[in-house]
C-alpha positions as CSV (number, residue, x, y, z in Angstrom):
1,X,5.1,340.5,-108.6
2,X,5.6,337.3,-110.6
3,X,5.7,334.0,-108.9
4,X,8.4,331.5,-109.7
5,X,8.9,327.7,-110.1
6,X,12.5,326.7,-110.0
7,X,13.7,323.9,-112.3
8,X,16.7,322.1,-110.7
9,X,19.1,320.1,-112.9
10,X,22.2,318.2,-111.9
11,X,24.5,317.6,-114.8
12,X,27.9,316.0,-115.4
13,X,30.0,316.0,-118.6
14,X,28.6,312.8,-120.2
15,X,25.0,314.1,-119.9
16,X,25.7,317.7,-120.9
17,X,24.9,317.2,-124.7
18,X,21.3,316.5,-123.7
19,X,20.8,319.9,-122.1
20,X,19.6,321.6,-125.2
21,X,16.7,319.1,-125.5
22,X,15.8,319.7,-121.8
23,X,15.9,323.4,-122.4
24,X,13.6,323.1,-125.5
25,X,11.1,321.2,-123.3
26,X,11.2,324.0,-120.8
27,X,10.6,326.7,-123.4
28,X,7.5,324.8,-124.6
29,X,5.9,325.1,-121.1
30,X,2.9,327.4,-120.8
31,X,2.5,328.7,-117.2
32,X,-0.5,330.2,-115.6
33,X,-0.7,334.0,-115.7
34,X,1.7,335.6,-113.2
35,X,4.1,332.7,-113.1
36,X,7.6,332.2,-114.6
37,X,10.2,329.5,-114.5
38,X,13.9,329.8,-113.7
39,X,16.3,327.0,-114.5
40,X,19.2,326.3,-112.1
41,X,21.8,324.0,-113.8
42,X,24.3,322.7,-111.3
43,X,27.4,320.8,-112.6
44,X,28.5,318.0,-110.4
45,X,32.2,318.9,-110.6
46,X,34.4,321.5,-112.3
47,X,35.1,320.9,-116.0
48,X,35.0,322.8,-119.2
49,X,32.7,320.3,-120.8
50,X,29.2,321.4,-119.6
51,X,29.2,325.2,-120.0
52,X,29.1,325.1,-123.8
53,X,25.7,323.3,-123.7
54,X,24.1,325.7,-121.2
55,X,21.8,328.1,-123.1
56,X,22.4,331.8,-123.0
57,X,19.1,332.8,-121.4
58,X,18.5,335.2,-118.5
59,X,16.2,332.6,-117.0
60,X,19.1,330.1,-116.6
61,X,21.6,330.1,-113.8
62,X,24.7,327.9,-114.2
63,X,26.9,326.9,-111.2
64,X,29.6,324.4,-110.6
65,X,30.7,322.6,-107.4
66,X,32.9,319.7,-106.3
67,X,31.6,316.4,-107.3
68,X,29.4,314.5,-104.9
69,X,26.7,312.9,-107.1
70,X,23.4,314.2,-108.4
71,X,21.8,314.5,-104.9
72,X,24.6,316.7,-103.7
73,X,24.4,318.8,-106.9
74,X,20.6,319.3,-106.6
75,X,20.8,320.1,-102.9
76,X,23.5,322.7,-103.3
77,X,21.5,324.2,-106.2
78,X,18.9,325.1,-103.7
79,X,21.1,328.0,-102.6
80,X,20.1,329.6,-105.9
81,X,16.5,328.5,-105.9
82,X,14.4,331.5,-105.1
83,X,10.9,330.3,-105.7
84,X,8.0,328.6,-104.1
85,X,8.2,325.3,-105.9
86,X,11.1,323.1,-107.0
87,X,10.7,321.0,-110.1
88,X,13.3,318.2,-110.8
89,X,14.5,317.8,-114.4
90,X,17.5,315.6,-115.0
91,X,19.9,316.8,-117.7
92,X,19.0,313.9,-120.0
93,X,15.2,314.0,-119.6
94,X,12.5,316.1,-121.1
95,X,9.2,317.6,-119.8
96,X,6.1,317.2,-121.9
97,X,4.0,320.3,-122.8
98,X,1.7,321.3,-119.9
99,X,3.6,319.5,-117.1
100,X,4.5,322.6,-115.1
101,X,1.0,324.0,-115.3
102,X,-0.5,320.7,-114.1
103,X,2.0,320.5,-111.2
104,X,1.1,324.1,-110.1
105,X,-2.6,323.4,-110.4
106,X,-2.3,320.5,-108.0
107,X,-0.1,322.3,-105.5
108,X,-1.9,325.6,-105.6
109,X,-5.3,324.0,-105.5
110,X,-4.8,322.1,-102.2
111,X,-2.4,323.3,-99.4
112,X,-2.4,319.7,-97.9
113,X,-0.6,318.5,-101.1
114,X,3.2,318.8,-100.5
115,X,4.5,317.3,-103.8
116,X,3.3,316.3,-107.2
117,X,4.4,313.6,-109.7
118,X,3.2,312.6,-113.2
119,X,3.1,309.6,-115.5
120,X,6.6,308.9,-116.9
121,X,7.6,307.2,-120.1
122,X,11.0,305.7,-120.9
123,X,12.6,307.5,-123.9
124,X,14.5,304.7,-125.7
125,X,17.6,305.2,-127.9
126,X,15.6,304.7,-131.1
127,X,13.2,307.5,-130.1
128,X,10.3,305.3,-129.1
129,X,8.7,305.4,-125.7
130,X,7.6,302.7,-123.2
131,X,5.4,303.1,-120.1
132,X,5.7,301.8,-116.6
133,X,3.3,299.2,-115.2
134,X,1.3,300.0,-112.1
135,X,0.5,303.7,-112.4
136,X,-1.8,304.7,-109.6
137,X,-5.2,306.5,-110.2
138,X,-4.9,310.2,-110.9
139,X,-5.4,312.3,-107.8
140,X,-4.1,312.4,-104.2
141,X,-1.6,310.0,-102.8
142,X,-2.0,309.5,-99.1
143,X,0.8,309.4,-96.6
144,X,2.5,306.1,-96.4
145,X,1.1,304.7,-99.7
146,X,4.4,305.0,-101.6
147,X,6.4,303.2,-99.0
148,X,3.8,300.4,-98.8
149,X,3.9,299.9,-102.6
150,X,7.7,300.2,-102.7
151,X,8.2,297.5,-100.1
152,X,5.7,295.1,-101.8
153,X,7.2,295.6,-105.3
154,X,10.9,295.0,-105.0
155,X,11.8,298.6,-104.0
156,X,10.0,300.1,-107.0
157,X,7.7,303.0,-106.3
158,X,4.4,303.5,-108.2
159,X,5.4,307.1,-109.1
160,X,8.7,308.2,-110.5
161,X,10.9,310.5,-108.4
162,X,12.4,312.1,-111.5
163,X,9.0,313.7,-112.1
164,X,8.8,315.4,-108.7
165,X,7.6,319.0,-108.1
166,X,7.7,319.9,-104.4
167,X,7.1,322.8,-102.2
168,X,10.5,324.5,-101.4
169,X,9.9,324.8,-97.7
170,X,9.0,321.1,-97.4
171,X,12.1,320.1,-99.4
172,X,14.4,322.2,-97.2
173,X,12.8,320.9,-94.0
174,X,13.7,317.4,-95.1
175,X,17.3,318.4,-96.0
176,X,17.0,318.0,-99.7
177,X,18.1,314.8,-101.4
178,X,19.6,311.9,-99.4
179,X,23.3,311.5,-99.0
180,X,23.4,308.3,-101.0
181,X,25.5,307.2,-104.0
182,X,22.3,306.4,-105.8
183,X,18.5,306.2,-105.1
184,X,18.8,309.6,-103.5
185,X,15.7,310.7,-105.3
186,X,13.7,307.6,-104.2
187,X,14.8,308.3,-100.6
188,X,13.5,311.8,-100.9
189,X,10.2,310.6,-102.4
190,X,9.7,308.2,-99.5
191,X,10.4,311.0,-97.0
192,X,8.0,313.3,-98.7
193,X,5.3,310.6,-98.7
194,X,5.9,310.0,-94.9
195,X,5.2,313.6,-94.1
196,X,2.8,315.0,-96.7
197,X,0.1,314.0,-99.1
198,X,1.1,313.9,-102.8
199,X,-0.5,314.1,-106.2
200,X,-0.3,312.0,-109.3
201,X,-1.2,313.2,-112.8
202,X,-2.1,310.5,-115.2
203,X,-1.0,312.7,-118.2
204,X,2.5,312.0,-119.3
205,X,4.8,314.6,-117.7
206,X,8.3,313.3,-118.3
207,X,10.3,311.5,-120.9
208,X,13.0,309.5,-119.0
209,X,15.9,308.9,-121.3
210,X,17.5,305.5,-121.4
211,X,21.0,305.5,-122.7
212,X,24.3,303.6,-122.0
213,X,26.0,306.5,-120.1
214,X,23.3,307.1,-117.5
215,X,24.2,306.3,-113.9
216,X,21.4,303.8,-113.4
217,X,22.8,301.6,-116.3
218,X,26.2,301.1,-114.6
219,X,27.1,297.9,-112.8
220,X,27.7,299.8,-109.6
221,X,24.1,300.8,-109.4
222,X,22.9,297.2,-109.2
223,X,25.5,295.9,-106.8
224,X,23.4,293.8,-104.4
225,X,25.1,294.8,-101.1
226,X,25.1,298.5,-101.8
227,X,21.5,298.3,-103.1
228,X,20.3,296.6,-99.9
229,X,22.1,299.3,-97.8
230,X,20.5,302.1,-99.9
231,X,17.1,300.7,-99.6
232,X,17.5,300.0,-95.8
233,X,18.5,303.6,-94.9
234,X,15.8,305.1,-97.2
235,X,13.2,303.0,-95.6
236,X,14.4,303.7,-92.1
237,X,14.3,307.4,-92.7
238,X,10.7,307.3,-94.0
239,X,9.6,305.1,-91.1
240,X,11.2,307.3,-88.5
241,X,9.5,310.4,-90.0
242,X,6.2,308.6,-89.9
243,X,6.8,307.5,-86.3
244,X,7.6,311.0,-85.2
245,X,4.3,312.0,-86.8
246,X,5.7,315.2,-88.3
247,X,3.2,316.3,-90.9
248,X,3.1,318.9,-93.6
249,X,1.4,321.4,-93.4
250,X,1.5,322.0,-89.7
251,X,-1.8,322.1,-88.0
252,X,-1.3,325.8,-87.1
253,X,0.1,326.6,-90.6
């Protein structure tokens, strides 16, 4: 029986034209023997504008649901995610060759690792790329390390939540993505780091597209009052999880 990694993508109409490039990056992945990928594309809303860009492939499932933001779309997509691992791929981003194999190697190689991330480059409108400062050393990321760095660096984590690959049972136990209007993926990253060791691959695993229509480029994303509230609740969740000392995996598991 083949084992499966599920790629979860939230999409809305403005980002739909980028789906073919995301799909191409998936088709270029080489998985270990016995593994396969399945792509769950979840539209955040009901329109006729996304479906034309969804590839006709038996490995792709397309669903729609009422609009609630990318975190809601990704979380509801878990209803169709029958696999051991969940990999995030935003509609406008691209995986680099070998990413899924590296994620699986980290997670399969050490049961104490609950999630994996990789080096990320911004993909700029002219096709060039730019890196992020402060990448950690390749290898394990201990519990609490992301929150400490995030607090000390103006709420910027040292690993990119858009590059997450996570164990499905751990993701479900944490309730999926946070119910926030933005930073829902950072909130999940902090919660994951509060409960489980992670992994960072220093090889580039994601091209993170920068374009005028993306949500993080809108003025509402940087509204200071809302940003403070988002950061406060994301931090509080992570600190409470750490205080409860709930760890993955369980000592008896």
